[in-house]
C-alpha positions in Angstrom: 0.0 0.0 0.0 1.3 3.5 -0.9 2.1 6.0 1.9 -0.4 8.8 1.7 1.8 11.3 3.6 4.7 10.7 1.1 2.2 11.2 -1.8 1.0 14.5 -0.2 4.5 15.8 0.0 5.1 14.8 -3.6 1.9 16.7 -4.7 2.7 19.8 -2.8 6.3 19.9 -4.1 5.1 19.6 -7.6 2.6 22.4 -7.2 5.4 24.7 -5.9 7.5 23.9 -9.0 8.6 26.7 -11.3 6.9 26.3 -14.6 8.3 29.4 -16.2 10.6 27.4 -18.5 7.7 25.5 -20.0 7.3 26.3 -23.7 4.2 25.8 -25.8 4.2 23.2 -28.5 2.2 23.1 -31.8 0.3 19.9 -31.0 -3.1 21.1 -30.1 -4.4 18.6 -27.5 -8.2 18.7 -26.9 -10.1 16.9 -24.2 -13.2 14.9 -25.2 -15.7 13.9 -22.6 -15.6 10.2 -21.6 -12.2 9.8 -23.4 -8.7 9.6 -21.9 -6.2 11.7 -23.8 -3.1 9.6 -24.7 0.1 11.4 -25.8 2.6 9.0 -27.3 5.8 9.3 -29.3 9.5 8.5 -29.2 11.5 9.2 -26.0 12.9 12.7 -25.4 10.5 14.6 -27.7 8.9 16.5 -24.8 5.8 14.6 -23.8 6.1 15.6 -20.1 6.6 19.2 -20.9 3.6 19.1 -23.2 1.5 18.0 -20.2 2.9 20.9 -18.1 2.0 23.3 -20.9 -1.7 22.2 -20.6 -1.9 23.3 -16.9 -3.7 26.6 -16.4 -3.6 26.4 -12.6 -1.3 23.7 -11.3 -3.2 23.0 -8.0 -6.2 21.8 -10.0 -4.0 19.0 -11.5 -2.8 15.7 -10.0 0.4 14.9 -11.8 1.9 11.4 -11.3 5.3 10.5 -12.7 5.4 6.7 -12.6 9.2 6.8 -13.0 9.5 8.6 -9.7 10.7 6.3 -6.9 7.7 7.2 -4.8 5.5 5.2 -7.2 7.9 2.2 -7.6 5.9 -1.0 -7.4 2.6 0.8 -7.5 -0.5 -1.1 -8.3 -3.6 0.0 -10.2 -5.6 0.1 -6.9 -3.2 2.7 -5.5 -5.0 5.4 -7.5 -7.8 5.4 -4.8 -5.3 6.4 -2.1 -3.5 8.9 -4.4 -6.8 10.6 -5.1 -7.7 10.7 -1.4 -4.4 12.3 -0.6 -5.0 15.0 -3.2 -8.6 15.7 -1.9 -7.4 15.9 1.7 -4.9 18.6 0.5 -7.5 20.4 -1.7 -11.0 19.7 -0.4 -12.3 22.6 -2.5 -11.8 20.4 -5.6 -14.1 17.3 -5.9 -12.0 15.8 -8.7 -8.6 16.9 -10.0 -7.5 16.7 -13.6 -5.3 13.7 -13.5 -2.1 13.4 -15.6 -0.3 10.1 -15.6 3.2 10.3 -17.0 5.0 7.3 -18.4 2.0 5.2 -17.6 3.5 2.1 -19.2 5.7 1.7 -16.2 2.6 0.7 -14.1 1.7 -2.9 -14.5 -1.9 -3.3 -15.8 -2.1 0.5 -16.3 -5.3 0.2 -18.2 -7.2 -0.7 -14.9 -6.2 2.7 -13.4 -7.3 4.5 -16.6 -10.6 2.7 -16.7 -11.2 3.6 -13.0 -10.8 7.3 -13.8 -12.9 7.1 -16.9 -15.8 5.3 -15.0 -15.8 8.2 -12.5 -15.8 10.9 -15.1 -12.4 12.3 -14.1 -10.6 14.2 -16.9 -7.4 12.3 -17.5 -4.3 12.5 -19.6 -1.6 9.9 -20.0 1.8 9.8 -21.7 3.9 6.8 -22.8 7.1 6.3 -24.7 6.8 4.2 -27.8 9.3 1.8 -26.2 6.4 0.3 -24.3 3.2 1.9 -25.3 2.1 1.8 -28.9 -1.0 3.3 -30.4 -2.5 -0.1 -31.3 -1.8 -1.3 -27.7 -3.8 1.7 -26.4 -6.7 0.9 -28.8 -6.7 -2.7 -27.7 -6.5 -2.1 -23.9 -9.0 0.8 -23.7 -11.4 -0.4 -26.5 -12.3 2.9 -28.0 -12.2 5.0 -24.9 -9.0 6.9 -25.8 -8.0 9.6 -28.2 -4.4 9.4 -29.1 -2.0 12.2 -30.1 1.6 11.6 -31.4 4.2 14.1 -30.5 7.2 14.6 -32.9 10.5 16.4 -32.4 10.4 20.2 -32.8 9.3 21.7 -36.0 11.5 24.4 -37.5 9.0 27.0 -36.2 9.3 25.6 -32.7 13.0 25.3 -33.1 13.3 29.1 -33.8 11.0 29.9 -30.9 13.1 27.8 -28.5 16.1 29.8 -29.7 14.3 33.1 -29.2 14.3 34.0 -32.9 11.1 35.7 -34.0 9.9 35.2 -37.6 6.4 36.5 -37.7 5.7 39.7 -39.8 8.6 42.1 -40.2 10.7 39.9 -37.9 11.2 37.5 -40.9 13.3 40.1 -42.6 15.0 41.5 -39.5 16.2 38.0 -38.5 16.6 36.7 -42.1 20.3 35.8 -41.7 19.7 34.1 -38.3 16.9 32.1 -39.7 19.0 30.8 -42.6 21.8 30.0 -40.2 19.4 28.2 -37.9 18.2 26.0 -40.8 21.7 24.6 -41.3 21.8 23.8 -37.6 18.4 22.2 -37.7 19.4 20.0 -40.7 22.6 19.0 -38.9 21.4 18.4 -35.3 17.6 17.9 -35.7 14.8 19.0 -33.4 15.0 17.2 -30.1 14.2 19.9 -27.5 17.2 19.2 -25.3 19.6 19.3 -28.3 18.4 22.8 -29.2 19.0 24.2 -25.7 22.3 22.5 -24.7 25.8 22.1 -25.8 27.5 18.7 -26.3 24.9 17.9 -29.0 26.8 15.0 -30.6 27.3 13.3 -27.2 23.6 13.7 -26.2 22.4 12.4 -29.6 24.7 9.4 -29.4 23.2 8.6 -25.9 19.7 9.0 -27.3 20.4 6.5 -30.0 22.0 4.0 -27.6 19.1 4.2 -25.2 16.5 3.8 -28.0 18.2 0.7 -29.4 18.8 -0.9 -26.0 15.4 -0.2 -24.3 13.0 0.4 -27.2 14.1 -2.4 -29.4 16.4 -5.0 -27.7 14.8 -5.1 -24.2 11.2 -4.5 -25.3 11.3 -7.4 -27.9 13.9 -9.5 -26.1 16.0 -9.7 -29.2 18.9 -12.1 -29.0 20.6 -11.4 -32.4 22.5 -8.3 -31.3 24.7 -8.4 -34.4 21.7 -8.2 -36.7 20.4 -5.3 -34.7 23.7 -3.4 -35.1 23.9 -4.2 -38.8 20.3 -3.0 -39.4 21.1 0.2 -37.4 24.3 0.8 -39.4 22.4 0.3 -42.7 19.5 2.5 -41.6 21.6 5.5 -40.5 23.7 5.4 -43.7 20.8 5.0 -46.0 18.0 7.3 -44.8 16.0 8.9 -47.5 16.8 6.0 -49.8 15.0 2.9 -51.0 15.1 -0.4 -49.2 13.4 -3.7 -49.8 13.0 -6.8 -47.6 14.4 -9.0 -50.3 17.6 -6.9 -50.9 18.2 -6.6 -47.1 17.8 -10.4 -46.7 20.2 -11.1 -49.5 22.7 -8.6 -48.0 22.6 -10.1 -44.5 22.4 -13.8 -45.3 25.9 -13.6 -46.7 27.3 -13.1 -43.2 24.6 -14.2 -40.8 22.4 -17.2 -40.2 19.2 -15.3 -40.6 15.8 -15.8 -42.2 13.8 -13.3 -44.3 11.1 -13.3 -41.7 13.6 -12.3 -39.0 14.8 -9.4 -41.1 11.2 -8.2 -41.6 10.4 -8.6 -37.9 13.5 -6.7 -36.8 12.6 -3.8 -39.2 9.1 -3.8 -37.8 10.4 -3.5 -34.3 12.6 -0.5 -35.3 9.6 1.1 -37.0 7.2 0.5 -34.1 9.8 2.2 -31.8 9.6 5.2 -34.1 13.3 5.2 -34.8 12.4 5.4 -38.5 9.4 5.2 -40.8 9.0 3.2 -44.0 7.3 5.1 -46.7 5.1 3.1 -49.2 4.8 3.7 -52.9 1.6 5.1 -54.3 -0.2 2.5 -56.3 -3.8 1.8 -57.1 -3.7 -1.7 -55.7 -3.0 -2.5 -52.0 -0.9 -5.5 -53.1 1.3 -3.3 -55.2 1.9 -0.9 -52.3 2.9 -3.8 -50.0 5.2 -5.5 -52.6 7.0 -2.3 -53.7 10.3 -1.1 -52.1 10.0 1.4 -49.2 11.8 4.6 -48.6 13.3 4.9 -45.1 13.2 8.1 -43.0 14.6 8.8 -39.6 12.4 10.3 -36.8 15.1 13.0 -36.6 18.0 13.8 -38.9 20.2 14.5 -35.9 20.5 10.7 -35.2 22.6 10.4 -38.3 25.3 12.8 -37.0 27.7 9.9 -36.3 27.3 8.4 -39.7 27.0 9.3 -43.4 25.2 12.7 -43.3 24.2 14.4 -46.5 22.5 17.7 -46.8 20.3 16.7 -49.7 19.0 13.6 -47.9 18.7 15.7 -44.7 16.4 18.1 -46.6 14.2 15.2 -47.9 14.0 13.6 -44.5 13.1 16.9 -42.9 10.3 17.4 -45.4 8.9 14.0 -44.7 8.8 14.4 -41.0 7.2 17.8 -41.4 4.5 16.2 -43.6 4.0 13.5 -40.9 3.8 16.3 -38.3 1.1 18.1 -40.2 -0.8 14.9 -40.7 -0.8 13.9 -37.1 -1.3 17.4 -35.7 -4.0 18.7 -38.0 -4.9 16.5 -41.0 -5.4 12.9 -39.8 -7.1 12.0 -43.1 -3.9 12.6 -45.0 -1.8 9.8 -46.4 1.8 10.2 -47.6 3.5 8.1 -50.3 6.2 8.3 -52.9 5.4 8.0 -56.6 7.1 6.1 -59.4 5.6 5.4 -62.7 6.4 2.5 -65.1 9.0 4.7 -67.0 10.9 5.2 -63.8 10.0 8.9 -63.2 9.9 9.5 -59.4 8.2 12.1 -57.2 9.5 12.2 -53.6 6.1 12.8 -51.9 2.4 12.6 -52.7 -0.1 13.9 -50.2 -3.5 12.2 -50.6 -6.8 12.6 -48.9 -9.2 9.8 -49.6 -8.8 9.0 -53.4 -7.6 12.6 -54.2 -4.0 13.5 -54.6 -3.7 16.9 -53.0 0.0 17.7 -53.6 3.1 16.4 -55.4 6.4 17.4 -53.9 10.0 17.1 -55.0 12.9 18.0 -52.8 16.2 19.1 -54.2 19.4 20.8 -53.0 19.3 23.7 -55.5 19.9 27.4 -55.4 18.8 28.3 -59.0 16.5 27.0 -61.7 19.4 25.7 -63.7 20.5 23.5 -60.7 17.1 21.7 -60.7 17.4 18.3 -62.4 15.1 18.3 -65.5 14.1 14.8 -64.7 12.6 15.9 -61.4 10.5 18.5 -63.3 9.4 15.9 -65.9 8.4 13.5 -63.1 6.1 16.2 -61.6 4.5 16.8 -65.0 4.0 13.1 -65.6 2.4 12.8 -62.1 0.2 15.8 -63.0 -1.0 14.0 -66.1 -1.5 10.6 -64.4 -2.9 11.8 -61.1 -4.8 15.0 -62.1 -3.0 16.9 -59.4 -2.3 20.6 -60.1 -0.5 21.5 -56.9 3.1 20.8 -57.9 6.0 21.9 -55.7 9.8 21.7 -55.7 11.3 22.4 -52.3 14.8 23.9 -52.9 17.5 25.1 -50.6 17.4 28.7 -51.8 15.6 29.1 -55.1 12.2 30.7 -55.2 9.8 31.3 -58.2 6.7 30.1 -60.0 7.4 28.8 -63.4 5.1 27.3 -66.1 6.9 24.2 -67.1 6.1 22.1 -70.2 7.2 18.8 -71.6 5.7 16.8 -74.5 2.4 18.6 -74.4 2.1 18.6 -70.6 2.0 22.1 -69.2 1.6 23.2 -65.6 2.8 25.9 -63.2 5.3 24.6 -60.6 6.1 26.4 -57.4 9.7 26.5 -56.3 10.0 27.3 -52.6 13.0 27.4 -50.3 13.0 24.9 -47.5 13.1 27.5 -44.7 10.1 29.3 -46.1 8.1 26.0 -46.6 8.9 24.9 -43.0 7.8 28.2 -41.6 4.3 27.9 -43.0 1.8 27.4 -40.2 0.3 23.9 -39.8 -3.1 23.9 -41.5 
């Protein structure tokens, strides 16, 4: 049984905490009656501070960090005594707003959440993808949860964390600082701690080690450590490139006793832990999408700092994560694919909603129209013809214009927009 006096001291100490360093994030979390709000995502992206940012008056909130030693070996039934401890401190509040941080640490955590739901108590929970996946929440709570996924900082958040204003006239006043910050963002990524601290390479290296050890090896009890390391090495050297299960299997079987199924399983574990994402090809048939090679993108380009970094691939990876951020934060009906037709013309990203292709996007490291590969322009025009999409973009490093391009009778305006300007567009 938990000690109520110790819990009371914990609650009071939390309420006296200084929250002045808490910064707002772009993820707009909304409470829905009779639903628990679940905030998930990879470790170190700021889920705890997102909870803090929701607090209007801290004393109305009961915040429980299940990684705190006070709650070590807690059971679901302890929530009754914890609530009683809060009510004895604050009898003016019938029910606090409950925030359960790192809920996956608590064994049978879903019992605690159901208890709160059944009593109409507004509740929020967070969990790292190492032990709490979206489909696990859906299974355990049976439709009684609404789940939000938090990503590393967008470039807009990155600038705000650094105190660089970009709204209105500030865009021109701070133009040089914004461009310089883009290079830093592409190199080190958007983990909040990385933005605010020195020793960036050392911290990123530790993040990667912890993600592999706890989110992959320990969670799935993997025994083939050599295969884990080989997959990690391959991933961090080949982000923003194509992979296929068959080619990976052929590569690894030369040196390892491994089956194709094992390779697929290990890749799935990496993806479930949100170390990277595997982007599918846009094809009319579901079978075609499954069978086609995938493109691999890291959750954050900073993780490749110790490996084979490349600014063109960093740009493409950054655009993909921003598209995923916009999908999860504001447009859940979006789907994102890459496109390749039978002639081999490729478009980096298609954004679809239902059966409609909303946007076709190429990403290129170019500072002038002459530096844009003509094949990339042709691919957009071919996609325009095949998919009836008229919103064609080329995201460049520094070139900006709108040009009517034509090729073999296909004609359409293409918008060329610098990466920094595209990243600064509000989520909508």
